[in-house]
N, C-alpha and C positions, 0 to 999 in steps of 0.2 A: 462693477460685481455682480453675480447673476442673484435676480430675486429668486424668491423659495419656486416661485411655480415654473421658472424659467430653469432653475436645476431640475426639479422634477423631469420637465421635458428632455434634459439632457443626457439622467442616468432611467435607463429602461428598469434595469431590477439589480439585484444584488446577488453574489455567489460566495459562500461560505464553506469552508473546507475544514474540519476536525479531526487531528490524527490524537486516538486515543493510546496513548504509549504506555509501556510498563511502567516508566518511571516518573513520566509528564504528558500532559496533553498541552498541547498546541493546535492555534486556530489562527485563522487568516480571514478576511472580508474583502473583498474590492466589487467596486460598483461598475457595471456593464451599461456603456452606453447604448443607443440604438444601433451604430454601426458593430460593436461584438468586441468593442475597445476596452481591456480592461484599467481600474486603477486600484493599487493596491490603498484603503482607506483605515486597516487597522488590524492589528494583530497582538495575541496573547498568549502566555506560556505557564503554565501551576503545575507543582509536582504533584505526582498521583499515587496513589495508595489503593490498594484492593485488588491487583492486578498479580496475575502469576503466569509467566512465558507469556505474553500477551495474551491471556485469557481472561476473563472477570472472575473474581474470587469472589468477590462481595460486591453489591449495588452502590454502597454507601458511598465510598471514596472514589471511584468513576464520574459519580453523578456529582459530588461536591466539586472533582478538578475540572471538570468541566464548567460547572457553573462562575470556577474563578478566573477560566480561563477566559469566558465569553464576559464575563464581567470587564475584563480589561481591553476585550475588543470592541464592546459595545462603548467604554468610556472614551478610547481613541477615535473611534469612527461615528459616535451619534446614532448609528445604526442598531434598531431592537432584532437581533439575532433568533427568528423561532424558525428556520430551517437550515440543515446542512448538509452537505455530505461526509459521510463518517467514514475513519479508517477500522478492520478488523485485522487481527493477526494469530499466532500460534502455530503449531508446527501441524494442526489437522487438517490445517487449509492443503487442499490437494488438487493436484490435476488429472485429468481423466479423459485420454482419447476415444472418441464416438464418433459412428457414422450413421445415415439412415438413407432410405430411399422411397420414392412416393413416384406413384403413376400421374400425372397430370391431363392426359387428354389425349387430343388429335396432335397430329403433325404439328397444327400452326398454332395449338394454344400458347397463349402470349402468360409466361410466368407473372405473377401476382405476388403480393404481400401475404396473402393467405395461402399461396403455393410455399414460402419460405417459411412461414409461421407451423406448417403441417409438417413439412420434412424435417424442422427442427423436434419438433414434439415427438416423431417417431426416431429420432437420433437417443432424443433423451428417454425415451421409454424404457424403464427396467433397469438401466444403466447406471444411475446412480441411486446410491442407498437411499431407504426411506429416510434414516437418521440423520440425512446429508441435505445442507442448504445450498440452492446453487446461485453461486454469487455471479459469474458470469459466463456465457454460452460464447467463445469467437468461434465463428465460422472460418477454418482454415481455408479450406478452398468448397467451391459445388462444381458437381459434373453435371453437365447437361447432354444426355442421348450420348453420351461416350466421351465426348469433350473436357478434359481436364484442365485445372487450372483458372476455373473463370472466380473472380471474386464476387462480383453483383452479377445473378442472371435476370434482374427484374425488368422484364419488359422484353428478356428474348423469348423465342420459338422453339418447341419443344414439346416431348410426348415421357419422358423419365427426367426423375432433377433428382440428383445425391447431393449429399454434404458431408463433408467430414468437418469435426468443432474439437475443439479442447474446452472443453467444461471446469470451471474452477467452482469447488463448493468447500464448506467447511461444515462443522458437526453443529446439527439444528442447536442445541442447548448453548454454544459459543453465541450462533449467532442472537438467538433470544434475551439472553442475558445483556449484551449490550445493548439491545433496544429497549430493555426493560431500565439498565443505567440511564438512559437519555431519557426517558420516562418519568424517572423518578427526580429528575433536579428539580428545584425551585419552580422554574417557569420550564413545563415539559417541553421537550425540544422536536422538532419533524425529521425522521431520518429522510432525506432524500432518495439515498442508494448507499449501501455499505460496499467498501471495494478493500481488497488486501493492499496492507501499506505497502506494500515492494512495489505494487500496481501503481499506486497514486505515486511514489516517489519517481518510476520510471515516466511518467506523465510530466512531471517538473523538469525531469533534466536530461532527457534524450532527445536527439534531433530526429530526422523523420530519414535522414540520411542510415543512422544507427539503425533503427527500427529495421529498414528496408535490409542491409546488408548482413545484418546477426550481431546482435551483442547481448550480455549478460548484466542486468542488475543488481549489484548486492549492496542490502540495507543492514548495516549492521547497529541495530537498534541495544538496547539496555540487556534485554533480557532474549531475546530472538536475533536472528540472522533469515532475512528473506532473499532469495534468488530467485529471479524473472528472466526467461529467456526471451526474446523477439529476435524474427528472422521473416522475412517477405511482409514487415510492415503488420505481423500480428502478435500477440501474446502464443510462443508455444509451450511454455512450461514455467510452473512456479511450484516452489517447494519453499519450507520454512525449518530452519535448523531451530532448535531450543536451547542455544546459547548466545551471548552477546555481551556487549563493554562489561557489564556489572558482573560478570565471572571474572575479570579480569580483576577488576576492586577489591573482589572478595579474597581472590586467592593473595594477592599483595596482602590482604589484611592477617591472614592466615597463614604464611608463611615469613612476614616480617612481624607478626605478633602486635600489630598495630592497630588502632580505632578505624574502622570503615572511613570515616571521614577525613583521615590521614590518609589511607591507601587512595583514597579518588583523589586528594591531591597530587600525591606522587602520579598516579596516572597521568594526570591532566597536564602535570609539569613537567613529567619525566620519562614518560615511557616514548617509545618510538620504534618503528619498524626497523631500523637500522639500526642491529644491533652489534657492540662492541665499538660502535666510530667513539664513542667518549666514557674515558675510562675514570676519570673523575667523581670521587665523591659528591653524593648532594644532601643538602641540609634546609629541612624546612623548620618554618617556627611554629610551636603548636603548644599554646596555652602557658604562652611563657618562658616554654624550655625550646631549644634547640635539639631537634631529633636529626642525627645523622644515619645515612646510609651508603652501602658499596652500590653503585652503578651497575656489577655484574649481578647483584642480586636481583636488582627490579629487571634486566635484559631476561633474565632466566624464567622470571614467573611471567612476563610478557608473552616471551616467545614461545612458551609450552602451551600457553591457552590459544595462542593467537594459531598455531599450528595445528590446533585442534579446531578449531572455528573452519580453518581454509581447508581442512581434510575433509569434513562435513560439506562443504560450499564443494569440492571435486567431486563428491560422489552423486550430489544432487545434479551436477551438467554432466555426469557419464550416466545418470540415469536417463535423463532428456537426450543423450547421446549428442553431446555438443560439446566434448571436453577439449580443447585445443582446437575448436572447430569454428569461431567465431571474428571475423574479420577486425570488427570495431571493438574488440576486446572487452573488458569488465570498468563500468562505470561503479564507483564505490558513495553510497550515499548513509544517512543516518550518523546519529553520532557519534560511533565509533569509528567514521571517516576524518574525526578532528585530529585523531594520532597523528604526530609527528611522522612522517614518513612511512606511513602505511601502504602507500602506493610501492613503495620502492618492494616491500616484504611482499604482499600479493603478488607482484610481478614476479616475482622469484619464484613466487611457490605454485603461481597456478600455470603458468608460462605461456602468459598471456599480456598484452598488453594492457594499463590501466590509467585511469581516470579519476580527479575526486570531483562529483558530481553536485552541483550546487544550483537551485534555481537561479536564472539570470534574466536580464530584459525585463524586467518587473517595471512599470512607473509607479507611481507615490510614494508611501513610507515604505519603501522595499528594501533599504539598505541593510537593516537588522536583520530581515529574513532568509538574504543570499546567503544562506548557507548551509551544508550538507544536512543539518538535525529538520531543518525546516522543509525538505524537500518533499516530504509527505502531506503535509497540510497544505502547501502550495498546489501540490498535485490536485487534492482534492478540491480545494477550492478553484480549480482548471476545469475538472472533470463537472464541479458543478455549473459553471460558464456552458460548458458545452453543452451540456443537456444529456438524453439520451435517458434507459429507460430508469424508470424510480421505483422504488419499494412498493409502492400502491399499486403499478403497474404490473412489476414481478407477480403480488401475490394474485392479481386479479387473472393474471394467466393461469395461475396456479390451481386458483380458484374455478376458473373455465375447464380445465382439461379433467380436474376429479370430477366437476358436473356431468361431463363428456362419460368419462369412467362409470359414473355412477357410484363412485369409493367415498366411504365415509371415514373420520377419524384425526390423520395427521394434520387436515389444515386448519383444524379447532381452533388451536392456539394463536394462530398465524392470523383468524378471522377478530378474535379476541383483542392482538395487540393492534393491527391495523384497521380496525374496522373504523376509527374514526376518522383515519387519515385522507 
């Protein structure tokens, strides 16, 4: 057995992901050794309240849910969590295509990191509304002296540099409220980075081949359905539909005149994407009584809502110009992907190949989290392990840009929230 100091030598750091969903919060922590190998050492889940369609409606509910989920994580792992990658959701998350161009000097000028930052700033200037918070800037390609298709121009020689990018952003109040909820916990949590849920799920379930060839991730959550399109290993588009699996529960409750707990049980046990395959009536036990339902009644309600969700997803794919144009098809994640044979329904509706995506290949106490509903939390943990721009780094870049322009105003609340980080 390793002694404590030997164990600390083996473990270089920890990576934590917290998926703040509308109906529940899920958290995962892994140790990362000096070679970058991850080992899942804890996970937790807690019901959430105070969220509406993926957006924080009051700060208390999410803060308490995160507290409870992290308490489970800490009890299992023995690690005190003080920072994590967080998910953000809601239909206000949008993709914006933008481009910028700069002169970098003589023909023999070598492209530096400062040049990349400068061309990114030019591409962003005036393109993103002041009330939007930038979550991610994805360089789709660079053009150096007319040469297209360059992924990384660092170190190359040229005189004119252009960048085409996909900018993922959300409304600033949604972003601020999420961070405030985290700060409102009993023990405040530092937000390392804030990532759209569907992007986090994609990190956990997609292979490099799928990202390269072209694939869409459809993350069916409780109150929203996220759509992310990848091609050439880049995030090409993201959109969020404000409908999720809870809508199916509510529809069943209304149409069958039953309590929502009964409706949730009916959905969990009997809802299926293969309609008409079973015509037998169903019975569930509720408060000492047997409740009988016809299968066709359940099928009709579920089908109507799934058709609506997939019609919105089809519109998102059409808006992204990728409808029926993705060789790797669709990967379904989220709690809604647990519905029996939902892949069959989505395949017949979108006319593309469909797979159910779950995190796999994890070591440690990973069996319980290799499920579609844990994809976002695992993806956030993996992003935490990957590194990359943090919240404080993003804010520093924003503050430096404002200083260069001599602009006051919108950055004030950012300094107030993140100054101590």
